N, C-alpha and C positions, 0 to 999 in steps of 0.2 A: 734724635728723630730726623729721618730723611724727609725732605719736602716732596710732595706729589703734586702733579698737574690737576687742574679743575676736572679735565676729562677724565683722567684716571679715577679720581675720586667719584665722580658721577657714575662711571662705569661700574665701580665696585658697589656703589649703593644700588644701582639697577639690578646686579646680579642677587643681591640681597633680597630685594623685592620679588624677583622671579623665582628664587629658590624656596620662597614661602609658600607652601601649599595653601594656606589660608587666603592667600591674596590671589590665588589662581582662578577662583570662582567665587564671586561675591554678588550679592543682590542688595542694591542700595535704594532707599526711599529718599527723594529730595524734590525741591521745587527748581524748575528749568529757569534759567536766566541767560542773557547774552547769546540767545541761540542763533546760529547762523548755518546757512547750507551753501556750500561753495560750488562753483561751476564743475568742479571734479566729482561732485556727487558726495563728497565727505561732508559730515555734519560736526560741527563744534559748539559746545555749550558748557555751562556749569551747573552743577547741581548744589543747592544750598539748604541749609535749615537755619534755625535762629542763632547758631553758635559757629558754623563752619562752611566753607566753600570747597567744592571738589571739581576740578578741571575734568572734562571728558570729551572723547572724540569717538564718533561712530562712522567707520568707513563705508564706502558706497555699497559693497557686497552685503554687509549687514543692514544697512539702512533700508535696502530694497524689500526687506521682510516687514517693514513698519506697516501696521494696519491703521494708522492715525497720523495726523500732521502735529508734531511737537510745537509748542508755543511758549513764550516767556510767561511765567506765573502758573504754568501747568504742574500739578503734583504727578510724579511719575515713579515707576519702579524700574531700575535699570540694573542689567545683569551683565558682567563680563569680568576682566581681570585688571588688577592694579599694577602698574609699573612706572619706571621713570622715563621721561622723554629727555634724552641727553642734551639736545640743544638749549632747553631752558632750564635744565636742572631741576625740574618740578615732576612730582608724581601725578598722574592722572588715571582716570578710568578709561579703559579700552572697551567701549560698550559693545556688546554683541546682540542684545535684545532689549527692548523697551516697551512698556505699555503704560497706559494711564493706571494711577494708583487704585482707582475704583475696580479694575479687572480683577483684583485679589492677588495677594502675596503668593498663596499656595499654588494658583494656576501657573504663575510665573516660574515658581521653584520647580514645579512639576516639568514644565517645558525644557527648562534648562537641564535638569538632571537627565531627562529622557534623551535629549540630544547628545549629552556627553557620554552616557553609557552606550548609546548606540554607536558612537564614533569608536569606542574602545572595543566593540565587537561583542558585547554581551547579549544582544538580541540575535546574532548570527544563527541562522537555521543549522549550520554545520555543527554547532555545540548541542544540539537538542538530542537527548537521549530517548530511545524508545521505551514504551511502557511494557512491562512484563505481560504476557498474554494470560497467565494463570497465577496471580499473586497469592502467596501463602500468607502474608501478613501486610496489612496496610495501616500506615501511621497517619493520624489526623492531628496535624499542628494547628490547633483552634481553641477558642474558648469552650471550656466544658459545660457551660451553663446555657448556651444559646440554642436556638431551635435548629441552626444549621448542623450542629453535631448530631443532633437526634435524627434528623432527616438522612444524614449520611450513613450512620449506623443502620438504620432501617433499610435502606436501599441496598447497602453492601450485603446485609444479611439474606435479603430476599434473592438478590441476583446471583451471589456466589457465597453460599453458606460454608464453603470449604475454607475461606480464608479467616484469619484472625485479625481483629480490629484493635489497634493500640491507640489511645488518645495521649497526645503530648500536650497537656494544658497550658495555655498562655493567655495572656491579656491581648486583646486584638485592637485596642485603641487606648489613647493616652501616651504620655511620656515614657512610660516604662515598657510599653508594647514591643517597640522594634528590638530592644535588647533581649526580651524574653523569646521572641520569635527566632532571632539568630541563635540563641543558645539551644532552643529546641531542635532546630535543623542540625546544628553541629553535633548534639548528642545523638540523634537518629543515626547520623553518619558514623560517629565514633564507635558506637556499639552495634552498627549494622542491624537495627531492630526491625527493619521493614524491607520489602522489595519495592515498595512505591510509597511516596508521601503525597498527602493532600494538605495544601496550606491555604487557609483562607477564613472567611467570615460571611455572615449575612449582609443584607444591603445597609446603606446609611448615606449620610452626607459625604462630601469630599473630606471634611475634617475627620469624620469617623472612620474613613478608609485610609487615612494618611499613613498609618504604620507600614501599609504595604507600598507606599511610595518612598520609603526611606532607603537611603543608599546602602546602608548596613545590611538591610534585608535582602536587597537586590543582589549584593556581592555574596551573601551567604546562599541564596538560591543558585547562583552561578557555580559556586564551589561545590555543591552537593553531589556526591558520586551516586547517590540514589535519585532515580527519576522523580520530578516533583510536578505536580498538577497544581497550578493556582486556581483557587476558586474564590473570588472575592466580589462580594455584592451581587447585583443583578446583571442582567446581560448587557445593558448599556454601559456599565461601569468598566473603565480599563485603568488599570494601575500599572505601575512600573514592574511589579511582580508578574503581572500577565505577560509582558514582553520578555522577561528573563527566564521564566519557568520552562520546562520541556514542553508542557501542554497547557494551554489556557482553557479552562471550563467557564461556560456562561454564569453558572451558579454552583453553589456546594452540592446540590442534588445532582446536577448535571456531571460533576466531577465524579461522584460515586458510580454513575452509570458508565462513564468512560473507563474507569478503573476495572469495574466488575465485568467479567465476560458474558454473564447471563446464563445460568445453568439450564433453563428450560430450552433455550435455543441449541445448547450444546447436546442435550439429551436427543433432541430431534435430528441434529445432524448425525449423531452416532447411530440412531435408528435407521436412518437412511443409508449410512454406510454399511451396516449390518445386512440391510435388505440386498444391497448390491453385491456383497460378498458371500451371501448364502449359496452353498453348492446346489441344494435342492431346487431353489428357484432358478439357478443358472442352468441346470439340466433340463428342468421342465420347460423353459424357454427354448432351449436348444431342441427338445424333442418336438415341440410345436413347429419350429422352423423346419425340422427334417420331415415332418408330415406334409407340410405344405410344398416342399421341394419334390418329394415322392409323387404326390398327386400331379404336380406340373410335369414331371418326367414321364409319368404313365400317359398322360394325355398327349404329350408331344410324341411319344412312341406310336401310340395308336394312330395319330393323325399322319405320322410319317411313315408307317408300315403298311397301311391299307393298300395303297397302290401297288406297292412292291408285292404284296401277298397275292394280288389278282394275277400280276404278270407271272409269278413263280408258278401258280396253278396252271395257267395255259401252257407254259413250257413243260410242266410235268406231264400234262395230258398228251401232248405232242410226242414226248419221249416215250410214253406208256405204249402209244400206238405203233411205235417202231420197234417195240421189244420182241425178241424172238419168242418169248414166252406167249405172246398173243398169236403168233403163227402156229405154235404148238397146240395152242387151245382149239384151233380150227381143224385139228387131225393130222397135222403134219408132223414130221420127225427130223431129227438133225442126226447126221452120220458123221462119224470120225474115224480116221484110220488107226492103225496100231501107234503111230507117233502122236496121236491126238490132233492132227490137223483136220479141219472140216472138209468133207468130201463133197465138192461140187458137181462132179461129172464121173460118169462110169469109167471114162478114160483113165481115171486116176486110180482104179482098181484092177485086180487080177483075180481069177478063179483061185480060191483058197485063201485069200487075204482074210485077217481077222479085223472085224469093225466093231465100233461101239454105237449103239443106237439109243438116242434120247427121245422120249415121248412126253406127252402132256403130263402123264403120271407115271414116273419111274424111268428106267433104263434096262437095256439088256445087251449082252455081247453075242455076236454071230460070226460066221464064216461065209464068204462069198462062194456060191456053187454055180451060178450062172450069171452071165453079163449079157444084157440086150438093151437096145436103145428105144426110147419112147419118143415117137414124133408128136410135137405139139402143134396145135393149129388145125 
C-alpha cells in the first residue's frame, strides 16, 4: 500500500462528502454554542445535542437573511450542506438558512425546497404550457371522497358539458399521499387520458397540504407533458405545486372555472357572429345607407341646380327672341336662291331666277318676274 499525504486524504474525503446527495441539502436541529460573528460578516458556531457536536459556518451573504440574532443556548433549525474543511480536516455544516426552532420545521423545509427548485428553473414561466381552449377530457388527481371533487365535477358539467371528466383517485395527505399523486400524474401522461389535469384538494393546515410541498410531486408536475392546473387549499394557501404547475388556481372550484370555457358565453358569441355574418341583415343595413345617401344627393342637386336653372331659362328666352321663327310669326318670310343661300337684297336676283320662300306656316317655290327696289324711311 502506497502512502498518501494528509491533504490528499482530506481532499478524497471531501469529495466523498460532496458527491453524497443526502449531504447536499440537510436540515439540522440543535442548540447553538460558541457563537461568534467576525468583522468579515461571517458567523461561526457549533450545533449540539445531548450526544454530539457539529461545527457550522454561515457566510456573510447568507447571514444577511437572518430575521433574528442567534445566541448561545438557543435551539435553532439550520439548513445547508455538509462538507469537509480541508485546513482542519473536519466536516462542518455550511449553513444557508437558520431560524428559531419554534418557527417550525415544515416552514423551514418549505423555504429551502422552494429556493432550490426555483434555482433549478422549475418555476420559470418559459416552461409553462397553455391550457386547451376546448378540453375534451379533464382528469382530476384528487381524493374521490372530498367536497372538492364534487364541486369540480359540478362546475365542469355546468360550464362545459361537452367534456368528459375522469377522476384519478389518490390520497391527498399522509405519508403515502406524495407517491400516489406522482403515480397518478405519470399514469395520466403515459396513457394520455386527458387534455388537461387538475391536481389538488380542499383547504387544511400546513401539515394537511404538505403532500403538495413534496419534492417528488413537484418534479412529477414539472415533467408532465399534459398541462396541469394546481388547486390546493384556499386562496391564501401557496404550495410548491402552485409554483411548478402550468397554472395556479385559488381553489378547486376556481380551477374548474379556468379549465371549462363556459358554454353559455360561447353560445352568445356564436349568436353575435351569426348576426354579423347574416347576408339579409347585411343588405338591409346597406339599403338603409343607400336611401340616406340618395336623399342627401337629391338635396344637394336641388340646392346646386336651382341657380343654374334660372340662368338657363333667361338665356333660353333671349335666344328665343332672336329666333328667325319669331320674325316669321310676325308676317315676314325668308327667301333662298336656287343654291339655298339666303337672299338679303334684290341685287342678288335676276328676272327668271328660281327662289324658295319660307313662311310662318309652310313654304313654296317661285320664279322672279320683276325686280324693284323699296325705299325705307
